[in-house]
PyMOL Python script that loads the backbone (N, CA, C, O; Angstrom):
from pymol import cmd

cmd.read_pdbstr("""\
ATOM      1  N   MET A   1      42.433  68.436 -50.006  1.00  0.00           N
ATOM      2  CA  MET A   1      40.982  68.861 -49.761  1.00  0.00           C
ATOM      3  C   MET A   1      40.881  69.733 -48.354  1.00  0.00           C
ATOM      4  O   MET A   1      41.307  69.381 -47.255  1.00  0.00           O
ATOM      5  N   ILE A   2      40.279  70.827 -48.651  1.00  0.00           N
ATOM      6  CA  ILE A   2      39.952  71.618 -47.126  1.00  0.00           C
ATOM      7  C   ILE A   2      38.206  71.694 -47.007  1.00  0.00           C
ATOM      8  O   ILE A   2      37.489  71.843 -47.997  1.00  0.00           O
ATOM      9  N   ILE A   3      37.843  71.601 -46.020  1.00  0.00           N
ATOM     10  CA  ILE A   3      36.617  71.509 -45.394  1.00  0.00           C
ATOM     11  C   ILE A   3      36.340  72.822 -44.461  1.00  0.00           C
ATOM     12  O   ILE A   3      36.850  73.125 -43.382  1.00  0.00           O
ATOM     13  N   SER A   4      35.707  73.258 -44.967  1.00  0.00           N
ATOM     14  CA  SER A   4      35.404  74.903 -43.690  1.00  0.00           C
ATOM     15  C   SER A   4      33.963  74.362 -43.280  1.00  0.00           C
ATOM     16  O   SER A   4      33.119  73.975 -44.089  1.00  0.00           O
ATOM     17  N   GLN A   5      33.805  74.397 -41.828  1.00  0.00           N
ATOM     18  CA  GLN A   5      32.728  73.689 -41.428  1.00  0.00           C
ATOM     19  C   GLN A   5      32.136  74.546 -40.241  1.00  0.00           C
ATOM     20  O   GLN A   5      32.040  73.920 -39.185  1.00  0.00           O
ATOM     21  N   PRO A   6      31.778  75.681 -40.222  1.00  0.00           N
ATOM     22  CA  PRO A   6      31.682  76.664 -38.825  1.00  0.00           C
ATOM     23  C   PRO A   6      30.312  76.226 -38.052  1.00  0.00           C
ATOM     24  O   PRO A   6      29.553  75.317 -38.389  1.00  0.00           O
ATOM     25  N   ALA A   7      30.184  77.096 -36.937  1.00  0.00           N
ATOM     26  CA  ALA A   7      29.112  76.543 -36.158  1.00  0.00           C
ATOM     27  C   ALA A   7      27.803  76.449 -36.626  1.00  0.00           C
ATOM     28  O   ALA A   7      26.938  75.674 -36.218  1.00  0.00           O
ATOM     29  N   SER A   8      27.699  77.368 -37.593  1.00  0.00           N
ATOM     30  CA  SER A   8      26.231  77.974 -37.781  1.00  0.00           C
ATOM     31  C   SER A   8      26.212  76.910 -38.924  1.00  0.00           C
ATOM     32  O   SER A   8      25.468  77.421 -39.761  1.00  0.00           O
ATOM     33  N   SER A   9      26.689  75.532 -39.480  1.00  0.00           N
ATOM     34  CA  SER A   9      26.222  74.605 -40.269  1.00  0.00           C
ATOM     35  C   SER A   9      26.057  73.637 -39.447  1.00  0.00           C
ATOM     36  O   SER A   9      25.255  72.837 -39.928  1.00  0.00           O
ATOM     37  N   PHE A  10      26.610  73.171 -37.944  1.00  0.00           N
ATOM     38  CA  PHE A  10      26.142  72.019 -37.645  1.00  0.00           C
ATOM     39  C   PHE A  10      24.684  71.438 -37.300  1.00  0.00           C
ATOM     40  O   PHE A  10      24.484  70.264 -36.988  1.00  0.00           O
ATOM     41  N   PRO A  11      23.994  72.130 -37.370  1.00  0.00           N
ATOM     42  CA  PRO A  11      22.619  71.650 -37.466  1.00  0.00           C
ATOM     43  C   PRO A  11      22.365  70.989 -38.813  1.00  0.00           C
ATOM     44  O   PRO A  11      21.467  70.195 -38.535  1.00  0.00           O
ATOM     45  N   ALA A  12      22.660  70.834 -40.264  1.00  0.00           N
ATOM     46  CA  ALA A  12      22.809  70.293 -41.078  1.00  0.00           C
ATOM     47  C   ALA A  12      23.996  69.400 -41.160  1.00  0.00           C
ATOM     48  O   ALA A  12      24.597  69.128 -42.199  1.00  0.00           O
ATOM     49  N   SER A  13      24.271  68.977 -39.983  1.00  0.00           N
ATOM     50  CA  SER A  13      25.531  68.043 -40.019  1.00  0.00           C
ATOM     51  C   SER A  13      25.116  66.501 -39.627  1.00  0.00           C
ATOM     52  O   SER A  13      24.233  66.416 -38.774  1.00  0.00           O
ATOM     53  N   ASN A  14      25.526  65.559 -40.028  1.00  0.00           N
ATOM     54  CA  ASN A  14      25.280  63.913 -39.367  1.00  0.00           C
ATOM     55  C   ASN A  14      26.382  63.629 -40.058  1.00  0.00           C
ATOM     56  O   ASN A  14      27.125  64.222 -40.840  1.00  0.00           O
ATOM     57  N   GLU A  15      26.283  62.359 -39.476  1.00  0.00           N
ATOM     58  CA  GLU A  15      27.587  61.232 -40.191  1.00  0.00           C
ATOM     59  C   GLU A  15      27.538  61.184 -41.617  1.00  0.00           C
ATOM     60  O   GLU A  15      28.545  60.976 -42.295  1.00  0.00           O
ATOM     61  N   LYS A  16      26.189  61.402 -42.183  1.00  0.00           N
ATOM     62  CA  LYS A  16      26.305  60.698 -43.441  1.00  0.00           C
ATOM     63  C   LYS A  16      26.789  61.970 -44.564  1.00  0.00           C
ATOM     64  O   LYS A  16      27.467  61.976 -45.591  1.00  0.00           O
ATOM     65  N   GLN A  17      26.125  62.914 -43.850  1.00  0.00           N
ATOM     66  CA  GLN A  17      26.797  64.315 -44.702  1.00  0.00           C
ATOM     67  C   GLN A  17      28.808  64.512 -44.406  1.00  0.00           C
ATOM     68  O   GLN A  17      29.724  64.608 -45.223  1.00  0.00           O
ATOM     69  N   PHE A  18      28.805  64.503 -43.197  1.00  0.00           N
ATOM     70  CA  PHE A  18      30.300  64.389 -43.281  1.00  0.00           C
ATOM     71  C   PHE A  18      31.155  63.523 -43.466  1.00  0.00           C
ATOM     72  O   PHE A  18      32.353  63.804 -43.518  1.00  0.00           O
ATOM     73  N   TYR A  19      30.559  61.979 -43.637  1.00  0.00           N
ATOM     74  CA  TYR A  19      31.202  61.067 -44.710  1.00  0.00           C
ATOM     75  C   TYR A  19      31.648  61.550 -46.118  1.00  0.00           C
ATOM     76  O   TYR A  19      32.826  61.553 -46.475  1.00  0.00           O
ATOM     77  N   VAL A  20      30.682  61.927 -46.832  1.00  0.00           N
ATOM     78  CA  VAL A  20      30.734  62.756 -48.096  1.00  0.00           C
ATOM     79  C   VAL A  20      31.934  63.599 -48.113  1.00  0.00           C
ATOM     80  O   VAL A  20      32.938  63.552 -48.824  1.00  0.00           O
ATOM     81  N   SER A  21      31.633  64.276 -47.286  1.00  0.00           N
ATOM     82  CA  SER A  21      32.590  65.784 -47.292  1.00  0.00           C
ATOM     83  C   SER A  21      33.806  65.407 -47.360  1.00  0.00           C
ATOM     84  O   SER A  21      34.578  65.821 -48.225  1.00  0.00           O
ATOM     85  N   VAL A  22      34.165  64.450 -46.316  1.00  0.00           N
ATOM     86  CA  VAL A  22      35.696  63.954 -46.353  1.00  0.00           C
ATOM     87  C   VAL A  22      35.993  62.951 -47.132  1.00  0.00           C
ATOM     88  O   VAL A  22      37.177  62.915 -47.466  1.00  0.00           O
ATOM     89  N   SER A  23      35.224  62.009 -47.590  1.00  0.00           N
ATOM     90  CA  SER A  23      35.714  61.106 -48.343  1.00  0.00           C
ATOM     91  C   SER A  23      36.083  61.686 -50.191  1.00  0.00           C
ATOM     92  O   SER A  23      36.413  61.036 -51.184  1.00  0.00           O
ATOM     93  N   ARG A  24      35.762  63.547 -49.926  1.00  0.00           N
ATOM     94  CA  ARG A  24      36.035  63.486 -51.519  1.00  0.00           C
ATOM     95  C   ARG A  24      37.878  64.231 -51.570  1.00  0.00           C
ATOM     96  O   ARG A  24      38.584  64.834 -52.378  1.00  0.00           O
ATOM     97  N   GLY A  25      37.936  63.919 -50.736  1.00  0.00           N
ATOM     98  CA  GLY A  25      39.867  63.996 -50.419  1.00  0.00           C
ATOM     99  C   GLY A  25      40.372  62.879 -51.141  1.00  0.00           C
ATOM    100  O   GLY A  25      40.110  61.809 -50.592  1.00  0.00           O
ATOM    101  N   ARG A  26      40.800  62.824 -51.848  1.00  0.00           N
ATOM    102  CA  ARG A  26      41.620  61.689 -52.531  1.00  0.00           C
ATOM    103  C   ARG A  26      43.326  61.593 -51.545  1.00  0.00           C
ATOM    104  O   ARG A  26      43.920  60.520 -51.441  1.00  0.00           O
ATOM    105  N   GLU A  27      43.731  62.581 -51.079  1.00  0.00           N
ATOM    106  CA  GLU A  27      45.334  62.471 -50.625  1.00  0.00           C
ATOM    107  C   GLU A  27      45.288  63.209 -49.316  1.00  0.00           C
ATOM    108  O   GLU A  27      46.265  62.977 -48.603  1.00  0.00           O
ATOM    109  N   ASN A  28      44.634  63.819 -48.952  1.00  0.00           N
ATOM    110  CA  ASN A  28      44.502  64.609 -47.628  1.00  0.00           C
ATOM    111  C   ASN A  28      43.419  65.641 -47.635  1.00  0.00           C
ATOM    112  O   ASN A  28      43.032  66.295 -48.603  1.00  0.00           O
ATOM    113  N   VAL A  29      42.953  65.685 -46.286  1.00  0.00           N
ATOM    114  CA  VAL A  29      41.860  66.201 -46.054  1.00  0.00           C
ATOM    115  C   VAL A  29      42.087  67.426 -44.726  1.00  0.00           C
ATOM    116  O   VAL A  29      42.288  66.972 -43.600  1.00  0.00           O
ATOM    117  N   SER A  30      42.066  68.209 -44.823  1.00  0.00           N
ATOM    118  CA  SER A  30      42.050  69.484 -43.664  1.00  0.00           C
ATOM    119  C   SER A  30      40.628  69.639 -43.630  1.00  0.00           C
ATOM    120  O   SER A  30      39.835  69.434 -44.549  1.00  0.00           O
ATOM    121  N   ILE A  31      40.328  70.149 -42.092  1.00  0.00           N
ATOM    122  CA  ILE A  31      39.211  70.292 -41.608  1.00  0.00           C
ATOM    123  C   ILE A  31      39.060  71.423 -40.787  1.00  0.00           C
ATOM    124  O   ILE A  31      39.706  71.393 -39.740  1.00  0.00           O
ATOM    125  N   TYR A  32      38.351  72.430 -41.008  1.00  0.00           N
ATOM    126  CA  TYR A  32      38.577  73.745 -40.178  1.00  0.00           C
ATOM    127  C   TYR A  32      36.932  74.204 -39.669  1.00  0.00           C
ATOM    128  O   TYR A  32      36.039  74.481 -40.469  1.00  0.00           O
ATOM    129  N   THR A  33      36.797  74.210 -38.332  1.00  0.00           N
ATOM    130  CA  THR A  33      35.773  74.942 -37.875  1.00  0.00           C
ATOM    131  C   THR A  33      36.112  75.803 -36.647  1.00  0.00           C
ATOM    132  O   THR A  33      37.258  75.872 -36.205  1.00  0.00           O
ATOM    133  N   ASP A  34      35.137  76.411 -36.153  1.00  0.00           N
ATOM    134  CA  ASP A  34      35.061  77.004 -34.580  1.00  0.00           C
ATOM    135  C   ASP A  34      35.055  76.488 -33.668  1.00  0.00           C
ATOM    136  O   ASP A  34      35.583  76.973 -32.668  1.00  0.00           O
ATOM    137  N   ASP A  35      34.379  75.160 -33.666  1.00  0.00           N
ATOM    138  CA  ASP A  35      34.134  74.270 -32.456  1.00  0.00           C
ATOM    139  C   ASP A  35      34.462  72.913 -32.620  1.00  0.00           C
ATOM    140  O   ASP A  35      33.525  72.189 -32.956  1.00  0.00           O
ATOM    141  N   ALA A  36      35.151  72.587 -32.523  1.00  0.00           N
ATOM    142  CA  ALA A  36      35.628  70.974 -32.829  1.00  0.00           C
ATOM    143  C   ALA A  36      34.632  69.793 -32.060  1.00  0.00           C
ATOM    144  O   ALA A  36      33.865  68.981 -32.577  1.00  0.00           O
ATOM    145  N   GLU A  37      34.955  70.032 -30.645  1.00  0.00           N
ATOM    146  CA  GLU A  37      33.997  69.447 -30.195  1.00  0.00           C
ATOM    147  C   GLU A  37      32.231  68.929 -30.083  1.00  0.00           C
ATOM    148  O   GLU A  37      31.727  67.886 -29.666  1.00  0.00           O
ATOM    149  N   ASP A  38      31.538  70.376 -30.751  1.00  0.00           N
ATOM    150  CA  ASP A  38      30.481  70.551 -30.966  1.00  0.00           C
ATOM    151  C   ASP A  38      30.115  69.698 -32.752  1.00  0.00           C
ATOM    152  O   ASP A  38      29.205  68.969 -33.150  1.00  0.00           O
ATOM    153  N   LEU A  39      31.248  70.230 -33.347  1.00  0.00           N
ATOM    154  CA  LEU A  39      31.405  69.266 -34.663  1.00  0.00           C
ATOM    155  C   LEU A  39      31.140  68.063 -34.617  1.00  0.00           C
ATOM    156  O   LEU A  39      30.178  67.599 -35.229  1.00  0.00           O
ATOM    157  N   LEU A  40      31.933  67.350 -33.894  1.00  0.00           N
ATOM    158  CA  LEU A  40      32.122  65.991 -33.410  1.00  0.00           C
ATOM    159  C   LEU A  40      30.830  65.658 -32.843  1.00  0.00           C
ATOM    160  O   LEU A  40      30.457  64.744 -33.579  1.00  0.00           O
ATOM    161  N   SER A  41      29.788  65.874 -31.855  1.00  0.00           N
ATOM    162  CA  SER A  41      28.785  65.563 -31.637  1.00  0.00           C
ATOM    163  C   SER A  41      27.986  65.828 -32.336  1.00  0.00           C
ATOM    164  O   SER A  41      26.995  65.158 -32.045  1.00  0.00           O
ATOM    165  N   HIS A  42      27.754  66.631 -33.384  1.00  0.00           N
ATOM    166  CA  HIS A  42      26.829  66.095 -34.331  1.00  0.00           C
ATOM    167  C   HIS A  42      27.084  65.543 -35.680  1.00  0.00           C
ATOM    168  O   HIS A  42      26.248  65.396 -36.572  1.00  0.00           O
ATOM    169  N   VAL A  43      28.588  65.201 -35.725  1.00  0.00           N
ATOM    170  CA  VAL A  43      28.685  64.066 -37.174  1.00  0.00           C
ATOM    171  C   VAL A  43      28.977  62.973 -36.281  1.00  0.00           C
ATOM    172  O   VAL A  43      29.746  62.143 -36.767  1.00  0.00           O
ATOM    173  N   GLU A  44      28.581  62.745 -35.125  1.00  0.00           N
ATOM    174  CA  GLU A  44      28.238  61.388 -34.497  1.00  0.00           C
ATOM    175  C   GLU A  44      26.709  60.956 -34.747  1.00  0.00           C
ATOM    176  O   GLU A  44      26.293  59.842 -34.429  1.00  0.00           O
ATOM    177  N   LYS A  45      25.972  61.872 -35.303  1.00  0.00           N
ATOM    178  CA  LYS A  45      24.373  61.452 -35.059  1.00  0.00           C
ATOM    179  C   LYS A  45      24.456  60.638 -36.581  1.00  0.00           C
ATOM    180  O   LYS A  45      25.171  60.986 -37.521  1.00  0.00           O
ATOM    181  N   HIS A  46      23.720  59.705 -36.558  1.00  0.00           N
ATOM    182  CA  HIS A  46      23.329  59.085 -37.803  1.00  0.00           C
ATOM    183  C   HIS A  46      22.295  59.672 -38.346  1.00  0.00           C
ATOM    184  O   HIS A  46      21.632  60.165 -37.433  1.00  0.00           O
ATOM    185  N   GLY A  47      21.615  59.957 -39.795  1.00  0.00           N
ATOM    186  CA  GLY A  47      20.599  60.401 -40.134  1.00  0.00           C
ATOM    187  C   GLY A  47      20.671  61.081 -41.656  1.00  0.00           C
ATOM    188  O   GLY A  47      21.675  61.412 -42.286  1.00  0.00           O
ATOM    189  N   ASP A  48      19.354  61.171 -42.008  1.00  0.00           N
ATOM    190  CA  ASP A  48      19.826  61.788 -43.351  1.00  0.00           C
ATOM    191  C   ASP A  48      19.810  63.423 -43.100  1.00  0.00           C
ATOM    192  O   ASP A  48      19.533  64.167 -42.159  1.00  0.00           O
ATOM    193  N   ARG A  49      20.280  63.573 -44.517  1.00  0.00           N
ATOM    194  CA  ARG A  49      20.316  65.223 -44.330  1.00  0.00           C
ATOM    195  C   ARG A  49      19.032  65.884 -44.108  1.00  0.00           C
ATOM    196  O   ARG A  49      17.950  65.458 -44.513  1.00  0.00           O
ATOM    197  N   GLN A  50      19.203  66.833 -43.512  1.00  0.00           N
ATOM    198  CA  GLN A  50      17.685  68.021 -43.582  1.00  0.00           C
ATOM    199  C   GLN A  50      17.721  68.638 -44.571  1.00  0.00           C
ATOM    200  O   GLN A  50      18.806  68.807 -45.128  1.00  0.00           O
ATOM    201  N   GLY A  51      16.409  69.226 -45.158  1.00  0.00           N
ATOM    202  CA  GLY A  51      16.166  70.030 -45.568  1.00  0.00           C
ATOM    203  C   GLY A  51      16.274  71.643 -45.603  1.00  0.00           C
ATOM    204  O   GLY A  51      15.996  71.935 -44.440  1.00  0.00           O
ATOM    205  N   ALA A  52      16.480  72.646 -46.173  1.00  0.00           N
ATOM    206  CA  ALA A  52      15.902  73.894 -45.041  1.00  0.00           C
ATOM    207  C   ALA A  52      15.049  74.240 -44.539  1.00  0.00           C
ATOM    208  O   ALA A  52      15.129  75.038 -43.605  1.00  0.00           O
ATOM    209  N   THR A  53      13.566  73.604 -45.132  1.00  0.00           N
ATOM    210  CA  THR A  53      12.557  73.692 -44.110  1.00  0.00           C
ATOM    211  C   THR A  53      12.747  73.417 -42.548  1.00  0.00           C
ATOM    212  O   THR A  53      12.662  74.193 -41.596  1.00  0.00           O
ATOM    213  N   GLU A  54      13.048  71.985 -42.609  1.00  0.00           N
ATOM    214  CA  GLU A  54      13.511  71.321 -41.402  1.00  0.00           C
ATOM    215  C   GLU A  54      14.520  71.789 -40.729  1.00  0.00           C
ATOM    216  O   GLU A  54      14.639  71.515 -39.535  1.00  0.00           O
ATOM    217  N   LEU A  55      15.319  72.489 -41.313  1.00  0.00           N
ATOM    218  CA  LEU A  55      16.567  73.121 -40.224  1.00  0.00           C
ATOM    219  C   LEU A  55      15.767  74.478 -39.681  1.00  0.00           C
ATOM    220  O   LEU A  55      15.677  74.827 -38.504  1.00  0.00           O
ATOM    221  N   ILE A  56      15.226  75.131 -40.811  1.00  0.00           N
ATOM    222  CA  ILE A  56      14.680  76.527 -40.538  1.00  0.00           C
ATOM    223  C   ILE A  56      13.903  76.186 -39.448  1.00  0.00           C
ATOM    224  O   ILE A  56      14.220  76.811 -38.436  1.00  0.00           O
ATOM    225  N   LYS A  57      12.751  75.199 -39.277  1.00  0.00           N
ATOM    226  CA  LYS A  57      11.691  74.980 -38.024  1.00  0.00           C
ATOM    227  C   LYS A  57      12.164  74.464 -37.013  1.00  0.00           C
ATOM    228  O   LYS A  57      11.555  74.431 -35.944  1.00  0.00           O
ATOM    229  N   THR A  58      13.472  73.920 -37.218  1.00  0.00           N
ATOM    230  CA  THR A  58      14.633  73.667 -35.731  1.00  0.00           C
ATOM    231  C   THR A  58      15.062  74.946 -35.110  1.00  0.00           C
ATOM    232  O   THR A  58      14.864  75.045 -33.899  1.00  0.00           O
ATOM    233  N   GLU A  59      15.557  75.833 -35.664  1.00  0.00           N
ATOM    234  CA  GLU A  59      16.053  76.755 -35.780  1.00  0.00           C
ATOM    235  C   GLU A  59      14.971  77.946 -34.962  1.00  0.00           C
ATOM    236  O   GLU A  59      15.314  78.594 -33.973  1.00  0.00           O
ATOM    237  N   PHE A  60      13.851  78.021 -35.524  1.00  0.00           N
ATOM    238  CA  PHE A  60      12.946  78.839 -35.151  1.00  0.00           C
ATOM    239  C   PHE A  60      12.460  78.293 -33.629  1.00  0.00           C
ATOM    240  O   PHE A  60      12.373  79.082 -32.688  1.00  0.00           O
ATOM    241  N   SER A  61      12.199  77.077 -33.512  1.00  0.00           N
ATOM    242  CA  SER A  61      11.686  76.692 -32.259  1.00  0.00           C
ATOM    243  C   SER A  61      13.139  76.753 -31.377  1.00  0.00           C
ATOM    244  O   SER A  61      12.807  77.251 -30.302  1.00  0.00           O
ATOM    245  N   LYS A  62      14.193  76.550 -31.352  1.00  0.00           N
ATOM    246  CA  LYS A  62      14.895  76.877 -30.184  1.00  0.00           C
ATOM    247  C   LYS A  62      15.026  78.612 -29.876  1.00  0.00           C
ATOM    248  O   LYS A  62      15.387  79.041 -28.780  1.00  0.00           O
ATOM    249  N   THR A  63      14.644  79.557 -31.116  1.00  0.00           N
ATOM    250  CA  THR A  63      14.595  80.808 -30.783  1.00  0.00           C
ATOM    251  C   THR A  63      13.281  80.987 -30.067  1.00  0.00           C
ATOM    252  O   THR A  63      13.413  81.862 -29.211  1.00  0.00           O
ATOM    253  N   ILE A  64      12.274  80.573 -30.091  1.00  0.00           N
ATOM    254  CA  ILE A  64      10.993  81.027 -29.303  1.00  0.00           C
ATOM    255  C   ILE A  64      11.528  80.274 -27.734  1.00  0.00           C
ATOM    256  O   ILE A  64      11.373  80.954 -26.720  1.00  0.00           O
ATOM    257  N   GLU A  65      11.998  79.210 -27.639  1.00  0.00           N
ATOM    258  CA  GLU A  65      12.462  78.648 -26.371  1.00  0.00           C
ATOM    259  C   GLU A  65      13.450  79.755 -25.400  1.00  0.00           C
ATOM    260  O   GLU A  65      13.611  79.849 -24.183  1.00  0.00           O
ATOM    261  N   ILE A  66      13.980  80.485 -26.517  1.00  0.00           N
ATOM    262  CA  ILE A  66      14.990  80.953 -25.925  1.00  0.00           C
ATOM    263  C   ILE A  66      14.078  82.431 -25.359  1.00  0.00           C
ATOM    264  O   ILE A  66      14.078  82.842 -24.199  1.00  0.00           O
ATOM    265  N   GLU A  67      13.491  82.922 -26.290  1.00  0.00           N
ATOM    266  CA  GLU A  67      12.850  84.485 -26.008  1.00  0.00           C
ATOM    267  C   GLU A  67      12.102  83.925 -24.743  1.00  0.00           C
ATOM    268  O   GLU A  67      12.299  84.550 -23.702  1.00  0.00           O
ATOM    269  N   LYS A  68      11.260  82.818 -24.690  1.00  0.00           N
ATOM    270  CA  LYS A  68      10.121  82.264 -23.939  1.00  0.00           C
ATOM    271  C   LYS A  68      11.232  82.403 -22.477  1.00  0.00           C
ATOM    272  O   LYS A  68      10.744  83.325 -21.823  1.00  0.00           O
ATOM    273  N   GLU A  69      12.278  81.961 -21.856  1.00  0.00           N
ATOM    274  CA  GLU A  69      12.644  81.937 -21.081  1.00  0.00           C
ATOM    275  C   GLU A  69      13.629  83.293 -20.669  1.00  0.00           C
ATOM    276  O   GLU A  69      14.135  83.536 -19.574  1.00  0.00           O
ATOM    277  N   ILE A  70      13.684  83.811 -21.504  1.00  0.00           N
ATOM    278  CA  ILE A  70      13.998  85.807 -21.345  1.00  0.00           C
ATOM    279  C   ILE A  70      12.941  86.076 -21.003  1.00  0.00           C
ATOM    280  O   ILE A  70      13.259  87.071 -20.352  1.00  0.00           O
ATOM    281  N   SER A  71      11.552  85.997 -20.856  1.00  0.00           N
ATOM    282  CA  SER A  71      10.627  86.420 -21.061  1.00  0.00           C
ATOM    283  C   SER A  71      10.275  86.455 -19.360  1.00  0.00           C
ATOM    284  O   SER A  71      10.045  87.401 -18.608  1.00  0.00           O
ATOM    285  N   ARG A  72      10.352  84.828 -19.106  1.00  0.00           N
ATOM    286  CA  ARG A  72      10.556  84.535 -17.691  1.00  0.00           C
ATOM    287  C   ARG A  72      11.390  85.070 -16.288  1.00  0.00           C
ATOM    288  O   ARG A  72      11.005  85.140 -15.121  1.00  0.00           O
ATOM    289  N   GLU A  73      13.084  85.517 -17.109  1.00  0.00           N
ATOM    290  CA  GLU A  73      13.540  85.745 -16.236  1.00  0.00           C
ATOM    291  C   GLU A  73      13.127  87.451 -16.184  1.00  0.00           C
ATOM    292  O   GLU A  73      13.383  88.015 -15.120  1.00  0.00           O
ATOM    293  N   ILE A  74      12.435  88.366 -17.409  1.00  0.00           N
ATOM    294  CA  ILE A  74      12.318  89.666 -17.169  1.00  0.00           C
ATOM    295  C   ILE A  74      10.850  89.870 -15.791  1.00  0.00           C
ATOM    296  O   ILE A  74      10.695  90.763 -14.958  1.00  0.00           O
ATOM    297  N   LYS A  75      10.106  88.770 -16.044  1.00  0.00           N
ATOM    298  CA  LYS A  75       9.051  88.604 -15.005  1.00  0.00           C
ATOM    299  C   LYS A  75       9.245  88.276 -13.975  1.00  0.00           C
ATOM    300  O   LYS A  75       8.349  88.562 -13.180  1.00  0.00           O
ATOM    301  N   ARG A  76      10.313  87.617 -13.484  1.00  0.00           N
ATOM    302  CA  ARG A  76      11.071  87.376 -12.376  1.00  0.00           C
ATOM    303  C   ARG A  76      11.577  88.354 -11.510  1.00  0.00           C
ATOM    304  O   ARG A  76      11.448  88.550 -10.302  1.00  0.00           O
ATOM    305  N   GLU A  77      12.492  89.213 -12.873  1.00  0.00           N
ATOM    306  CA  GLU A  77      13.049  90.481 -12.559  1.00  0.00           C
ATOM    307  C   GLU A  77      11.909  91.503 -12.459  1.00  0.00           C
ATOM    308  O   GLU A  77      12.409  92.626 -12.395  1.00  0.00           O
ATOM    309  N   ILE A  78      11.040  91.531 -12.435  1.00  0.00           N
ATOM    310  CA  ILE A  78       9.878  92.585 -12.604  1.00  0.00           C
ATOM    311  C   ILE A  78       9.803  92.488 -10.565  1.00  0.00           C
ATOM    312  O   ILE A  78      10.097  93.333  -9.719  1.00  0.00           O
ATOM    313  N   GLU A  79       9.193  90.837 -10.417  1.00  0.00           N
ATOM    314  CA  GLU A  79       8.676  90.553  -9.442  1.00  0.00           C
ATOM    315  C   GLU A  79       9.391  90.614  -8.335  1.00  0.00           C
ATOM    316  O   GLU A  79       8.817  90.610  -7.246  1.00  0.00           O
ATOM    317  N   LEU A  80      10.799  90.682  -8.433  1.00  0.00           N
ATOM    318  CA  LEU A  80      12.095  90.846  -7.404  1.00  0.00           C
ATOM    319  C   LEU A  80      11.958  92.168  -6.942  1.00  0.00           C
ATOM    320  O   LEU A  80      12.154  92.440  -5.758  1.00  0.00           O
ATOM    321  N   ILE A  81      11.508  93.351  -8.111  1.00  0.00           N
ATOM    322  CA  ILE A  81      11.846  94.993  -8.080  1.00  0.00           C
ATOM    323  C   ILE A  81      10.770  95.275  -7.075  1.00  0.00           C
ATOM    324  O   ILE A  81      10.892  95.980  -6.073  1.00  0.00           O
ATOM    325  N   LYS A  82       9.443  94.477  -7.570  1.00  0.00           N
ATOM    326  CA  LYS A  82       8.434  95.235  -6.531  1.00  0.00           C
ATOM    327  C   LYS A  82       8.437  94.382  -5.218  1.00  0.00           C
ATOM    328  O   LYS A  82       7.362  94.249  -4.632  1.00  0.00           O
ATOM    329  N   THR A  83       9.276  93.944  -4.843  1.00  0.00           N
ATOM    330  CA  THR A  83       9.223  93.305  -3.328  1.00  0.00           C
ATOM    331  C   THR A  83      10.619  93.933  -2.783  1.00  0.00           C
ATOM    332  O   THR A  83      11.076  93.469  -1.739  1.00  0.00           O
ATOM    333  N   VAL A  84      11.315  94.983  -3.461  1.00  0.00           N
ATOM    334  CA  VAL A  84      12.110  95.429  -2.671  1.00  0.00           C
ATOM    335  C   VAL A  84      11.495  96.842  -2.007  1.00  0.00           C
ATOM    336  O   VAL A  84      10.659  97.381  -2.733  1.00  0.00           O
ATOM    337  N   ASP A  85      11.767  97.496  -0.794  1.00  0.00           N
ATOM    338  CA  ASP A  85      11.254  98.379  -0.801  1.00  0.00           C
ATOM    339  C   ASP A  85      12.167  99.481  -0.373  1.00  0.00           C
ATOM    340  O   ASP A  85      12.763  99.494   0.703  1.00  0.00           O
ATOM    341  N   ILE A  86      12.243 100.550  -1.440  1.00  0.00           N
ATOM    342  CA  ILE A  86      13.148 101.446  -1.605  1.00  0.00           C
ATOM    343  C   ILE A  86      12.754 102.480  -0.919  1.00  0.00           C
ATOM    344  O   ILE A  86      11.524 102.505  -0.966  1.00  0.00           O
ATOM    345  N   GLU A  87      13.230 103.482  -0.210  1.00  0.00           N
ATOM    346  CA  GLU A  87      13.054 105.004   0.080  1.00  0.00           C
ATOM    347  C   GLU A  87      13.896 105.779  -1.018  1.00  0.00           C
ATOM    348  O   GLU A  87      14.793 105.422  -1.783  1.00  0.00           O
ATOM    349  N   PRO A  88      13.308 106.871  -0.809  1.00  0.00           N
ATOM    350  CA  PRO A  88      14.162 107.669  -1.800  1.00  0.00           C
ATOM    351  C   PRO A  88      14.647 108.644  -0.730  1.00  0.00           C
ATOM    352  O   PRO A  88      14.229 109.032   0.361  1.00  0.00           O
ATOM    353  N   ASP A  89      16.132 108.965  -1.817  1.00  0.00           N
ATOM    354  CA  ASP A  89      17.242 109.634  -0.815  1.00  0.00           C
ATOM    355  C   ASP A  89      16.777 110.782  -0.781  1.00  0.00           C
ATOM    356  O   ASP A  89      16.428 111.229  -1.873  1.00  0.00           O
ATOM    357  N   ILE A  90      16.560 111.860   0.690  1.00  0.00           N
ATOM    358  CA  ILE A  90      16.632 113.347   0.676  1.00  0.00           C
ATOM    359  C   ILE A  90      17.234 114.396   0.712  1.00  0.00           C
ATOM    360  O   ILE A  90      16.621 115.461   0.647  1.00  0.00           O
TER     361      ILE A  90
END
""", "prot")
cmd.dss("prot")
cmd.show_as("cartoon", "prot")
cmd.util.cbc("prot")
cmd.orient("prot")
């Protein structure tokens, strides 16, 4: 049995989902991932599998928070630029 579980699938991962995946193997199971530590932290979570709608809401919320932080950083940079007194080279 070969399990491929990339980081992009981690939001849908939990203990139950991982148990079902691993228990399909009769003799041997190989797990391939791009972030073993993060996979472990996700599969340690108990819980029911999320549907597509719940996953999209979660990812959308994360995206909005990232965009807000970027906006705050841009505003800080603009304020910093306004406070710097630059004289043109003549």
